[in-house]
DOTIBA-89211 format. One record per residue: residue number from 1; residue in one letter; x, y, z of N, C-alpha, C in turn. Coordinates in steps of 0.05 Angstrom, whole numbers, plus 5000, padded with zeros to 4 digits. Layout:
// residues N
    i  aa  n_xx  n_yy  n_zz  ca_xx  ca_yy  ca_zz  c_xx  c_yy  c_zz
  NUM   A     X     Y     Z      X      Y      Z     X     Y     Z
...
END
This chain:
// residues 187
    i  aa  n_xx  n_yy  n_zz  ca_xx  ca_yy  ca_zz  c_xx  c_yy  c_zz
    1   M  2937  9506  3912   2915   9512   3928  2917  9535  3948
    2   A  2899  9555  3942   2904   9580   3959  2892  9573  3990
    3   V  2910  9582  4010   2905   9577   4036  2889  9598  4043
    4   P  2861  9602  4049   2845   9624   4054  2855  9641  4076
    5   W  2863  9630  4096   2872   9648   4120  2900  9655  4120
    6   A  2915  9646  4098   2945   9652   4100  2953  9684  4092
    7   L  2936  9692  4076   2944   9721   4068  2931  9740  4089
    8   A  2911  9733  4105   2900   9755   4123  2920  9760  4145
    9   A  2929  9784  4147   2945   9793   4170  2931  9783  4198
   10   G  2948  9774  4213   2935   9770   4240  2911  9752  4240
   11   A  2916  9728  4228   2894   9706   4225  2884  9700  4253
   12   V  2858  9700  4253   2845   9692   4281  2843  9664  4285
   13   A  2822  9653  4286   2818   9622   4297  2828  9606  4276
   14   A  2843  9589  4284   2854   9567   4266  2835  9546  4253
   15   P  2832  9543  4228   2811   9526   4215  2818  9496  4218
   16   W  2839  9490  4234   2844   9461   4235  2838  9451  4263
   17   V  2845  9424  4265   2839   9410   4290  2866  9413  4310
   18   A  2857  9423  4333   2880   9428   4351  2895  9404  4359
   19   M  2921  9404  4367   2934   9383   4375  2925  9373  4406
   20   P  2924  9345  4409   2919   9335   4436  2947  9341  4450
   21   E  2941  9343  4478   2961   9350   4495  2983  9327  4494
   22   A  2975  9302  4494   2995   9280   4497  3009  9279  4471
   23   H  3039  9271  4468   3054   9270   4445  3051  9245  4435
   24   A  3032  9225  4438   3034   9198   4426  3014  9202  4404
   25   L  3026  9207  4382   3009   9208   4355  3014  9187  4335
   26   D  2997  9176  4324   3003   9151   4303  2994  9166  4278
   27   L  3010  9182  4265   3005   9193   4238  3010  9176  4214
   28   S  2989  9181  4194   2991   9165   4168  3011  9179  4153
   29   A  3019  9164  4132   3035   9178   4112  3021  9200  4099
   30   C  3035  9216  4086   3020   9241   4073  3009  9232  4049
   31   L  2984  9232  4043   2970   9228   4020  2961  9246  4003
   32   P  2963  9246  3976   2953   9269   3962  2924  9275  3965
   33   V  2917  9299  3967   2892   9309   3969  2875  9302  3940
   34   S  2892  9310  3918   2880   9306   3893  2904  9300  3873
   35   A  2901  9301  3849   2920   9293   3829  2941  9317  3827
   36   D  2931  9340  3834   2951   9362   3833  2965  9366  3862
   37   A  2992  9362  3863   3007   9362   3886  3010  9384  3900
   38   A  2998  9408  3885   2996   9435   3897  2972  9439  3916
   39   D  2953  9418  3917   2932   9419   3934  2939  9408  3958
   40   G  2965  9397  3964   2975   9388   3986  2966  9359  3995
   41   C  2973  9351  4016   2969   9325   4028  2955  9320  4052
   42   R  2940  9299  4055   2928   9298   4084  2942  9274  4100
   43   I  2942  9285  4128   2954   9266   4146  2933  9259  4167
   44   T  2931  9236  4180   2910   9230   4194  2923  9215  4218
   45   D  2912  9223  4242   2921   9210   4270  2901  9187  4273
   46   S  2915  9162  4272   2896   9137   4275  2884  9135  4301
   47   T  2898  9145  4324   2888   9145   4349  2861  9160  4355
   48   T  2862  9183  4344   2840   9203   4345  2822  9207  4324
   49   G  2832  9200  4299   2817   9205   4278  2818  9233  4265
   50   N  2832  9250  4279   2837   9278   4269  2854  9279  4245
   51   G  2846  9295  4227   2861   9300   4200  2871  9326  4196
   52   W  2892  9331  4184   2903   9355   4174  2910  9354  4145
   53   I  2903  9374  4128   2912   9378   4101  2939  9400  4104
   54   I  2961  9389  4093   2986   9400   4098  2993  9414  4070
   55   N  3000  9442  4072   3012   9453   4043  3037  9468  4052
   56   T  3048  9483  4036   3071   9499   4043  3067  9529  4035
   57   V  3081  9547  4046   3079   9575   4042  3109  9584  4045
   58   T  3115  9602  4027   3146   9610   4022  3150  9637  4031
   59   G  3168  9645  4047   3171   9672   4055  3198  9672  4076
   60   E  3205  9698  4083   3223   9704   4103  3212  9698  4131
   61   F  3228  9686  4151   3217   9683   4176  3222  9710  4189
   62   G  3204  9716  4206   3207   9742   4223  3187  9747  4246
   63   G  3195  9749  4268   3178   9754   4291  3157  9736  4297
   64   G  3162  9711  4292   3144   9687   4297  3124  9683  4276
   65   G  3128  9697  4253   3107   9692   4231  3124  9693  4205
   66   I  3107  9688  4182   3116   9687   4156  3094  9694  4138
   67   R  3094  9717  4124   3072   9725   4106  3049  9727  4120
   68   G  3046  9740  4145   3020   9744   4158  3011  9721  4172
   69   I  3025  9694  4173   3015   9672   4186  3030  9672  4210
   70   D  3017  9665  4231   3029   9665   4259  3038  9634  4264
   71   L  3062  9630  4263   3073   9602   4263  3069  9589  4291
   72   K  3065  9607  4312   3057   9598   4336  3029  9583  4339
   73   S  3010  9590  4321   2987   9576   4319  2983  9548  4302
   74   M  3007  9541  4295   3010   9513   4278  3002  9494  4299
   75   P  2990  9472  4293   2982   9450   4310  3007  9435  4322
   76   W  3031  9437  4308   3054   9423   4316  3072  9439  4334
   77   W  3063  9467  4338   3082   9487   4355  3082  9476  4383
   78   S  3102  9473  4398   3103   9466   4425  3112  9488  4443
   79   G  3126  9509  4431   3132   9531   4447  3154  9529  4468
   80   T  3164  9503  4468   3183   9496   4487  3211  9489  4472
   81   F  3229  9506  4472   3254   9503   4453  3263  9474  4453
   82   R  3265  9461  4475   3276   9432   4474  3254  9409  4467
   83   D  3231  9417  4464   3208   9398   4458  3198  9406  4427
   84   S  3208  9387  4407   3197   9389   4381  3185  9365  4371
   85   T  3178  9347  4389   3168   9318   4387  3146  9319  4366
   86   I  3125  9336  4367   3100   9334   4354  3111  9345  4323
   87   A  3127  9369  4321   3134   9377   4294  3151  9354  4280
   88   E  3167  9339  4297   3181   9320   4283  3164  9297  4273
   89   Q  3146  9291  4288   3128   9271   4280  3113  9278  4253
   90   F  3104  9304  4251   3092   9314   4227  3114  9315  4202
   91   A  3134  9323  4206   3158   9328   4188  3164  9296  4176
   92   T  3164  9276  4195   3168   9252   4185  3146  9237  4169
   93   A  3120  9245  4178   3096   9236   4161  3096  9250  4138
   94   V  3101  9275  4132   3100   9287   4107  3124  9280  4089
   95   S  3148  9272  4101   3171   9261   4087  3177  9278  4066
   96   T  3179  9265  4042   3191   9281   4016  3166  9287  3999
   97   F  3141  9290  4008   3119   9297   3990  3124  9320  3977
   98   F  3134  9343  3989   3137   9368   3979  3165  9369  3968
   99   G  3183  9350  3966   3210   9351   3958  3226  9366  3977
  100   Y  3247  9380  3966   3269   9392   3986  3269  9420  3973
  101   P  3251  9440  3985   3249   9465   3971  3268  9485  3989
  102   N  3281  9475  4008   3297   9492   4026  3328  9489  4023
  103   Y  3343  9507  4030   3370   9506   4035  3383  9493  4011
  104   E  3379  9503  3986   3391   9493   3961  3383  9469  3955
  105   G  3359  9455  3960   3348   9431   3951  3358  9411  3971
  106   S  3366  9416  3996   3374   9395   4013  3357  9389  4037
  107   I  3335  9403  4043   3321   9398   4067  3290  9403  4058
  108   G  3271  9391  4067   3242   9393   4063  3231  9417  4077
  109   P  3205  9422  4075   3194   9439   4087  3198  9444  4117
  110   L  3196  9471  4129   3199   9467   4158  3177  9467  4174
  111   F  3176  9453  4194   3154   9452   4213  3162  9468  4239
  112   A  3150  9492  4245   3163   9510   4266  3153  9498  4291
  113   A  3168  9493  4309   3163   9481   4335  3163  9498  4359
  114   S  3185  9520  4356   3186   9538   4379  3204  9559  4372
  115   E  3207  9580  4387   3223   9600   4383  3233  9613  4412
  116   I  3258  9621  4407   3273   9632   4432  3290  9655  4421
  117   G  3285  9679  4430   3299   9704   4422  3295  9704  4390
  118   N  3321  9702  4380   3317   9709   4348  3320  9680  4332
  119   V  3317  9660  4346   3318   9632   4334  3292  9619  4333
  120   S  3283  9609  4308   3261   9590   4306  3273  9560  4306
  121   R  3262  9546  4321   3271   9513   4319  3249  9503  4302
  122   N  3259  9485  4280   3239   9471   4262  3247  9445  4259
  123   A  3228  9426  4252   3234   9400   4244  3231  9394  4214
  124   T  3248  9381  4203   3247   9378   4173  3260  9355  4168
  125   I  3256  9343  4141   3272   9321   4130  3296  9332  4114
  126   E  3317  9320  4121   3343   9324   4107  3348  9302  4084
  127   Q  3355  9310  4063   3360   9295   4040  3386  9277  4047
  128   G  3383  9253  4043   3404   9232   4050  3408  9226  4077
  129   S  3391  9232  4096   3394   9227   4123  3377  9206  4135
  130   G  3363  9196  4119   3341   9178   4126  3315  9188  4129
  131   P  3295  9171  4136   3267   9180   4137  3256  9195  4164
  132   D  3276  9196  4183   3269   9211   4209  3276  9239  4203
  133   A  3256  9256  4218   3262   9286   4220  3286  9294  4234
  134   Q  3298  9316  4225   3320   9330   4235  3312  9358  4247
  135   L  3328  9369  4264   3322   9397   4273  3338  9418  4257
  136   F  3325  9442  4250   3338   9458   4235  3333  9487  4248
  137   D  3350  9502  4253   3344   9526   4271  3348  9551  4248
  138   V  3330  9570  4250   3331   9594   4232  3332  9620  4244
  139   I  3353  9636  4241   3356   9660   4254  3340  9684  4242
  140   R  3329  9695  4258   3308   9718   4252  3322  9735  4227
  141   F  3348  9743  4231   3366   9761   4215  3373  9749  4192
  142   D  3369  9722  4187   3375   9713   4158  3356  9726  4139
  143   S  3368  9728  4115   3352   9740   4095  3344  9719  4077
  144   F  3343  9694  4085   3341   9672   4065  3307  9667  4064
  145   T  3297  9657  4043   3272   9651   4041  3268  9620  4045
  146   Y  3246  9613  4061   3244   9584   4069  3215  9578  4061
  147   A  3211  9550  4056   3186   9539   4054  3175  9527  4079
  148   Y  3155  9537  4090   3143   9527   4116  3120  9511  4112
  149   A  3116  9490  4127   3089   9475   4124  3070  9487  4143
  150   V  3048  9489  4129   3022   9500   4142  2996  9483  4137
  151   P  2981  9481  4157   2957   9466   4152  2936  9484  4142
  152   S  2922  9473  4122   2899   9489   4110  2873  9473  4125
  153   D  2850  9479  4117   2828   9471   4128  2825  9441  4129
  154   S  2825  9429  4153   2824   9400   4157  2802  9388  4150
  155   N  2781  9400  4151   2755   9387   4146  2738  9402  4125
  156   P  2749  9402  4099   2738   9415   4080  2705  9409  4076
  157   A  2690  9433  4070   2662   9426   4070  2655  9408  4046
  158   V  2636  9391  4053   2628   9374   4032  2603  9384  4018
  159   P  2604  9389  3990   2581   9401   3977  2557  9383  3982
  160   E  2534  9402  3987   2509   9388   3996  2498  9375  3968
  161   V  2485  9353  3972   2470   9339   3952  2442  9346  3954
  162   P  2430  9353  3933   2400   9363   3932  2386  9340  3944
  163   G  2365  9342  3962   2349   9325   3974  2326  9316  3957
  164   P  2306  9301  3964   2285   9294   3949  2263  9319  3946
  165   V  2262  9335  3965   2244   9356   3961  2248  9375  3936
  166   P  2269  9383  3928   2275   9400   3904  2268  9382  3880
  167   L  2275  9358  3882   2272   9341   3857  2241  9338  3854
  168   L  2225  9332  3876   2199   9332   3877  2185  9360  3865
  169   G  2194  9381  3872   2185   9404   3865  2190  9412  3835
  170   A  2212  9401  3824   2218   9402   3796  2201  9386  3781
  171   A  2196  9363  3790   2178   9342   3778  2150  9354  3776
  172   A  2139  9367  3797   2113   9377   3799  2112  9401  3775
  173   A  2132  9418  3777   2130   9438   3756  2130  9432  3729
  174   F  2146  9411  3723   2148   9395   3700  2118  9388  3691
  175   G  2108  9372  3705   2082   9361   3705  2060  9385  3701
  176   Y  2060  9407  3717   2039   9426   3712  2044  9440  3684
  177   S  2070  9443  3675   2078   9459   3650  2065  9440  3624
  178   R  2066  9415  3627   2057   9395   3607  2025  9397  3606
  179   K  2015  9401  3631   1987   9403   3631  1977  9429  3618
  180   L  1992  9450  3625   1984   9475   3615  1988  9475  3584
  181   R  2012  9463  3573   2015   9464   3547  1994  9444  3530
  182   N  1984  9424  3543   1962   9410   3531  1937  9423  3531
  183   R  1931  9443  3552   1908   9458   3551  1908  9479  3532
  184   I  1930  9491  3527   1931   9514   3505  1930  9499  3477
  185   K  1943  9475  3473   1938   9460   3446  1909  9454  3441
  186   A  1894  9446  3463   1867   9440   3458  1851  9460  3444
  187   R  1857  9486  3454   1840   9511   3444  1839  9514  3415
END
């Protein structure tokens, strides 16, 4: 699934629900959005009812962003190098949904939590270390490509169902055309 804002350089307003100030989240397990895992998964906070659709994007970390996405705008970004609580909660909720796309198949997608100098602190799931998130630091000068977790639109537009007015209009047009056809036949 293409993340519409991901390719736009300098993305503006985030299309997802902002994080609450408190760190007390009760996140659901990551549930598939559709039968295609590439569409991502949905996580819901049962205390607030807020939901996010999580996906991944791959690229090299550099200057707080990856492929034009400002990692500092992620809902789990804390900005404080010692506080990665929210990112860890999201990484734990996503668990192994996306497998282990990083570090030679040993860690899950990275949830960028903070940055200091040339180092990005991230939460992730490490293969074989249990269900809880681990911290993983990325140095900006690394030339490695990583898969980062990103939220896509958390409230996708629901297609509108036609109301009764268009249906009534179609019925009236059909009735008028039948009347006209019978009038022409009578001639």
